[in-house]
FIKOLBA-857014 format. One line per 8 residues: number of its first residue (from 1); their letters; for each residue x, y, z of N, C-alpha, C. Coordinates in steps of 0.02 Angstrom, whole numbers, always signed. Atoms other than C-alpha are relative to their C-alpha. Layout:
REM FIKOLBA-857014
NUM = A = X Y Z X Y Z X Y Z ~ ...
***
This chain:
REM FIKOLBA-857014
1 = MGERKLNV = +69 +6 +19 +5351 +2209 +4123 -5 -36 -67 ~ +6 +35 +65 +5294 +2090 +3986 -38 +40 -51 ~ +31 -36 +55 +5227 +2147 +3815 -73 -22 -7 ~ +72 +15 +9 +5032 +2158 +3795 -18 +3 -74 ~ +24 +0 +69 +4948 +2111 +3628 -66 +37 -4 ~ +61 -39 +11 +4811 +2227 +3560 -51 -42 -37 ~ +55 +39 +32 +4641 +2139 +3518 -39 +47 -45 ~ +31 -45 +49 +4580 +2224 +3357 -65 -27 -28
9 = QPLITAIV = +61 +31 +29 +4436 +2107 +3316 -61 +40 +15 ~ +61 -40 -12 +4301 +2207 +3405 +0 +65 -37 ~ -4 -63 +36 +4365 +2364 +3322 -20 -9 -72 ~ +16 +12 +72 +4351 +2289 +3147 -75 -11 -8 ~ +72 +13 +4 +4175 +2227 +3181 -40 +63 +5 ~ +36 -64 -8 +4122 +2399 +3240 +4 +42 -62 ~ -9 -40 +61 +4194 +2481 +3084 -47 -26 -56 ~ +42 +29 +54 +4100 +2359 +2967 -73 +18 +10
17 = ISVILSVS = +71 -17 -14 +3932 +2389 +3054 -13 +73 -15 ~ +9 -71 +13 +3960 +2579 +3043 -7 +14 -74 ~ +4 -11 +73 +3990 +2568 +2856 -67 -23 -27 ~ +66 +26 +26 +3832 +2462 +2826 -55 +48 +17 ~ +52 -47 -21 +3725 +2582 +2927 +5 +63 -41 ~ -9 -62 +38 +3798 +2731 +2834 -27 -7 -71 ~ +24 +10 +69 +3760 +2655 +2663 -75 -5 -2 ~ +72 +9 -2 +3585 +2607 +2713 -35 +66 +9
25 = ISYMIIPK = +30 -66 -12 +3544 +2780 +2778 +4 +43 -61 ~ -8 -40 +60 +3614 +2860 +2622 -50 -21 -54 ~ +46 +26 +51 +3506 +2747 +2511 -71 +22 +14 ~ +68 -19 -19 +3349 +2792 +2609 -10 +75 -10 ~ +7 -73 +4 +3382 +2979 +2604 +2 +23 -72 ~ -7 -23 +70 +3433 +2995 +2419 -63 -19 -39 ~ +61 +16 +40 +3273 +3005 +2306 +18 -40 -63 ~ -10 +41 +60 +3250 +2882 +2163 -8 +43 -63
33 = GKIGATGP = +6 -36 +62 +3273 +2945 +1987 -59 -26 -42 ~ +55 +21 +44 +3139 +2935 +1848 +18 -63 -39 ~ -10 +62 +40 +3113 +2771 +1754 +16 +20 -71 ~ -20 -16 +68 +3200 +2777 +1589 -49 -27 -52 ~ +45 +23 +55 +3113 +2752 +1419 +12 -73 -15 ~ -3 +71 +16 +3072 +2576 +1367 +42 -11 -62 ~ -43 +14 +57 +3202 +2504 +1252 -37 -36 -55 ~ +33 +34 +57 +3159 +2430 +1081 -10 -76 +14
41 = IGATGPTG = +15 +72 -7 +3080 +2254 +1069 +54 -41 -32 ~ -53 +42 +27 +3207 +2122 +1046 -26 -46 -54 ~ +18 +46 +54 +3206 +1998 +903 -39 -60 +28 ~ +41 +58 -20 +3076 +1856 +910 +43 -62 +6 ~ -38 +61 -10 +3149 +1699 +981 -28 -58 -40 ~ +24 +58 +39 +3131 +1530 +898 -63 -30 +32 ~ +62 +31 -23 +2962 +1440 +910 +15 -60 +45 ~ -12 +56 -46 +2953 +1321 +1056 -32 -64 -26
49 = AAGSEGAT = +28 +66 +19 +2909 +1138 +1042 -76 -1 +10 ~ +72 +5 -5 +2725 +1096 +1012 -21 -34 +64 ~ +25 +31 -62 +2626 +1059 +1170 -41 -63 -15 ~ +40 +60 +9 +2526 +899 +1195 -71 +18 -24 ~ +67 -12 +29 +2357 +883 +1106 -51 +7 +55 ~ +52 -12 -50 +2210 +952 +1204 -57 -50 -7 ~ +58 +44 +2 +2049 +859 +1243 -47 +18 -57 ~ +47 -13 +55 +1920 +840 +1102 -59 +42 +25
57 = GSTGATGA = +55 -43 -19 +1788 +976 +1107 -67 -34 -14 ~ +66 +28 +11 +1599 +942 +1106 -22 +8 -73 ~ +24 -2 +69 +1509 +907 +940 -42 +63 -13 ~ +37 -61 +16 +1444 +1063 +856 -70 -16 -25 ~ +69 +8 +23 +1263 +1092 +800 -1 -26 -72 ~ +7 +27 +68 +1203 +1000 +642 -13 +56 -50 ~ +9 -52 +51 +1216 +1106 +487 -62 -11 -40 ~ +60 +5 +43 +1075 +1139 +363 +9 -54 -53
65 = TGAQGEQG = -2 +53 +51 +1030 +1000 +238 +23 +30 -66 ~ -25 -24 +64 +1124 +1020 +77 -48 -14 -56 ~ +43 +10 +59 +1045 +1024 -96 +3 -73 -22 ~ +4 +69 +21 +986 +857 -166 +44 -11 -62 ~ -43 +15 +57 +1110 +777 -283 -39 -30 -58 ~ +32 +29 +59 +1071 +710 -457 -16 -74 +11 ~ +19 +70 -7 +982 +542 -471 +53 -44 -33 ~ -49 +46 +26 +1102 +400 -493 -28 -45 -54
73 = ATGATGAQ = +21 +46 +53 +1097 +272 -632 -42 -57 +28 ~ +43 +56 -22 +965 +134 -622 +41 -64 +6 ~ -37 +61 -11 +1034 -24 -548 -28 -58 -41 ~ +22 +59 +38 +1020 -195 -627 -62 -31 +32 ~ +61 +31 -25 +854 -288 -612 +17 -60 +44 ~ -13 +55 -45 +853 -406 -464 -33 -64 -22 ~ +30 +65 +17 +807 -588 -469 -74 +0 +16 ~ +73 +3 -10 +621 -629 -481 -16 -37 +64
81 = GEQGATGP = +19 +31 -62 +542 -667 -314 -50 -57 -10 ~ +47 +55 +4 +430 -814 -273 -70 +25 -14 ~ +69 -18 +16 +251 -811 -336 -41 +4 +63 ~ +42 -10 -59 +130 -744 -208 -62 -45 -1 ~ +61 +40 -5 -29 -826 -149 -53 +25 -49 ~ +53 -18 +47 -178 -828 -269 -52 +44 +36 ~ +48 -46 -29 -296 -683 -236 -71 -27 -6 ~ +70 +22 +4 -484 -697 -215 -28 +4 -71
89 = KGDTGKRG = +29 +2 +66 -591 -735 -367 -36 +66 -14 ~ +32 -63 +19 -647 -579 -459 -72 -9 -22 ~ +70 +2 +23 -821 -533 -518 -4 -30 -70 ~ +12 +28 +66 -894 -621 -669 -4 +55 -52 ~ -1 -51 +53 -862 -523 -827 -64 +0 -41 ~ +58 -4 +43 -989 -471 -956 -2 -59 -48 ~ +9 +56 +48 -1061 -602 -1074 +35 +18 -65 ~ -35 -12 +63 -953 -618 -1228 -46 -3 -60
97 = PPGPGFGE = +41 +2 +62 -1014 -605 -1407 -16 -72 -18 ~ +20 +69 +18 -1104 -756 -1480 +52 -34 -43 ~ -47 +38 +41 -998 -892 -1553 -27 -13 -70 ~ +22 +13 +69 -1004 -942 -1735 -48 -59 -3 ~ +43 +56 +16 -1144 -1053 -1799 -65 -5 +38 ~ +63 +6 -35 -1280 -1028 -1669 -25 +70 +18 ~ +24 -66 -18 -1326 -872 -1571 +13 +14 +74 ~ -11 -22 -69 -1328 -780 -1405 -61 -15 +43
105 = LIYDSGWR = +54 +12 -47 -1431 -836 -1256 -25 +68 +26 ~ +26 -65 -19 -1546 -688 -1223 -53 -5 +56 ~ +53 +6 -51 -1673 -760 -1100 +2 -68 +34 ~ +8 +61 -40 -1687 -887 -960 -55 +16 +51 ~ +58 -17 -40 -1857 -888 -876 +5 -22 +73 ~ +3 +31 -65 -1812 -992 -725 -63 -42 +5 ~ +59 +43 -7 -1944 -1111 -658 -61 +42 +17 ~ +61 -40 -9 -2119 -1037 -673 -62 -45 -4
113 = FVPKGGNR = +63 +38 -3 -2295 -1100 -637 -48 +24 -54 ~ +54 -14 +47 -2428 -1109 -773 -59 -44 +19 ~ +57 +41 -22 -2603 -1166 -720 -26 -45 -56 ~ +30 +44 +50 -2693 -1310 -807 -52 +38 -41 ~ +47 -33 +44 -2791 -1250 -957 +13 +74 -8 ~ -15 -72 +4 -2705 -1080 -944 +60 +14 -45 ~ -58 -21 +39 -2570 -983 -1033 +32 +60 +35 ~ -37 -55 -32 -2439 -856 -981 +51 +27 -49
121 = VFITLDNV = -52 -33 +40 -2332 -728 -1073 +65 +0 +40 ~ -65 +3 -35 -2150 -758 -1028 +44 +60 -17 ~ -43 -55 +21 -2062 -621 -1129 -26 +29 -64 ~ +14 -33 +64 -2090 -493 -1267 +66 +8 -37 ~ -63 +2 +38 -1957 -511 -1403 +6 +60 -45 ~ -14 -55 +48 -1875 -373 -1503 +9 -28 -70 ~ -13 +32 +65 -1828 -494 -1641 -22 -73 +7 ~ +28 +68 -5 -1920 -657 -1676 +42 -52 -34
129 = NVFVYMVG = -46 +49 +30 -1773 -739 -1763 +37 -35 +58 ~ -26 +29 -61 -1746 -849 -1611 -7 -76 +0 ~ +6 +71 -13 -1724 -1027 -1551 -26 -7 +72 ~ +33 +7 -65 -1839 -1079 -1406 +7 -73 +23 ~ -5 +67 -29 -1807 -1227 -1291 -38 -1 +65 ~ +44 +3 -58 -1936 -1279 -1160 +3 -70 +32 ~ +3 +63 -37 -1935 -1413 -1024 -49 +8 +57 ~ +47 -1 -56 -2056 -1462 -885 +29 -36 +60
137 = RDPGHWKL = -22 +33 -61 -2036 -1518 -706 -62 -18 +41 ~ +54 +24 -42 -2155 -1623 -602 +32 -33 +61 ~ -34 +28 -59 -2089 -1650 -424 -25 -69 +19 ~ +25 +66 -19 -2200 -1803 -404 +24 -55 -45 ~ -19 +52 +47 -2132 -1895 -557 +72 +10 -26 ~ -64 -11 +31 -1986 -1821 -654 +27 +70 +18 ~ -31 -64 -15 -1863 -1683 -610 +7 +43 -63 ~ -9 -36 +63 -1840 -1637 -794 -25 -44 -56
145 = HQRHYGEE = +28 +43 +53 -1937 -1696 -946 -29 +43 -56 ~ +38 -29 +56 -2023 -1660 -1112 -57 -48 -20 ~ +57 +44 +14 -2166 -1784 -1097 -59 +41 -27 ~ +58 -34 +30 -2317 -1737 -1203 +20 +71 -24 ~ -23 -66 +24 -2214 -1593 -1277 -44 +22 -58 ~ +49 -25 +49 -2333 -1487 -1379 -70 -16 +24 ~ +67 +20 -23 -2498 -1579 -1355 -11 -73 -18 ~ +20 +70 +13 -2560 -1756 -1340 -73 -7 +20
153 = TFRADSNE = +72 +8 -12 -2744 -1789 -1356 -22 -72 -15 ~ +23 +69 +9 -2825 -1958 -1335 -65 -9 +39 ~ +61 +16 -36 -2983 -2041 -1273 +15 -52 +54 ~ -9 +47 -55 -2987 -2129 -1108 -47 -59 -8 ~ +44 +59 +3 -3073 -2294 -1073 -73 +19 +1 ~ +70 -22 -4 -3229 -2197 -1037 -20 +39 -62 ~ +11 -37 +62 -3217 -2123 -1212 +2 +76 +9 ~ -8 -72 -13 -3178 -1955 -1133 +63 +24 -35
161 = LISRGASW = -57 -28 +35 -3062 -1843 -1234 +47 +32 +52 ~ -51 -25 -47 -2902 -1808 -1136 +52 +40 -39 ~ -51 -43 +32 -2781 -1666 -1180 +54 +16 +51 ~ -56 -11 -45 -2609 -1659 -1100 +58 +32 -36 ~ -62 -29 +28 -2441 -1574 -1123 +2 +76 +6 ~ -9 -73 +0 -2377 -1396 -1146 +37 +19 -63 ~ -32 -24 +61 -2320 -1293 -1294 +12 +75 +5 ~ -12 -72 +1 -2264 -1118 -1341 -15 +27 -70
169 = LINDDNEL = +10 -35 +64 -2299 -990 -1478 +21 +73 +8 ~ -14 -72 +2 -2251 -812 -1528 -58 +32 -37 ~ +59 -31 +30 -2405 -705 -1562 +19 +62 -41 ~ -12 -58 +44 -2425 -550 -1671 +32 +59 +38 ~ -33 -53 -40 -2363 -440 -1527 +71 -20 +21 ~ -67 +25 -15 -2198 -537 -1523 +6 -25 +72 ~ +0 +28 -68 -2247 -612 -1355 +10 -75 -3 ~ -10 +71 -6 -2181 -783 -1310 -49 -26 +52
177 = VIIRRDDD = +55 +23 -43 -2334 -872 -1237 +7 -75 +11 ~ -1 +71 -18 -2331 -1039 -1144 -72 -22 +14 ~ +68 +26 -7 -2491 -1144 -1154 +3 -69 +32 ~ +4 +65 -34 -2534 -1287 -1037 -70 -29 -11 ~ +64 +31 +18 -2672 -1411 -1084 -42 -13 +62 ~ +50 +4 -54 -2829 -1437 -983 +13 -57 +49 ~ -6 +59 -42 -2790 -1611 -919 +72 -17 +18 ~ -71 +16 -12 -2601 -1598 -902 +15 -7 +75
185 = SLYDEIRV = -20 +11 -69 -2522 -1663 -741 +76 -4 +8 ~ -73 +9 -1 -2337 -1661 -787 +38 +66 -3 ~ -35 -64 +7 -2294 -1478 -820 -20 +48 +56 ~ +15 -44 -56 -2319 -1408 -646 +45 +63 -1 ~ -46 -57 +8 -2166 -1297 -678 +32 -4 -68 ~ -27 -3 +68 -2098 -1240 -845 +58 +49 -1 ~ -58 -45 +8 -1931 -1165 -893 +16 +6 -74 ~ -11 -14 +71 -1888 -1083 -1059 +67 +38 -8
193 = WVWQLPS = -60 -37 +20 -1723 -1028 -1138 -10 +25 -72 ~ +7 -29 +67 -1715 -915 -1292 +68 +23 -24 ~ -62 -22 +31 -1566 -890 -1408 -17 +44 -60 ~ +8 -43 +60 -1553 -749 -1535 +43 -29 -55 ~ -38 +30 +55 -1503 -827 -1700 +34 +54 -43 ~ -33 -49 +44 -1379 -742 -1818 -46 +20 -58 ~ +42 -25 +56 -1459 -636 -1953 +16 -37 -64
***
């Protein structure tokens, strides 16, 4: 009879499986013990490398206005600018004082009518120390004249007495009176100026 070899491989496999099952069952049956106390904190490790910069945050609210600072020094005067346009003409000022040697014009009658053979008071004066200048106007002949200034009396061819011209006087009431002669034809309008003479 020849010699037979024993195959032990299945036996070894069965033994290994039995051991694994035995350990597993023991682990499931044995209760776990209590968790032990926490050990002390270990030493702090070295700081890690800085991370990349994060995105910029939104702008915050505007703060309150601060107190006003002191006024700075005055800067240098700038160059003079161009001259502006001429403004409108202003109102006429008051009459100035009289010049030396004559006097102040105190009255201008304007052109006024005096009837033939009549007289008219032009102004009452406060002071009779005055200079009076009179002219006449006749639209039909002369625009300005002093013909027959005062009075001119003559006889016509018919031997009729003719009186022409115009004159002035200051009466006891300080009234400046203009007189026109009966036959005058040249002083249809009369104008008088009066100057106050220096004392």
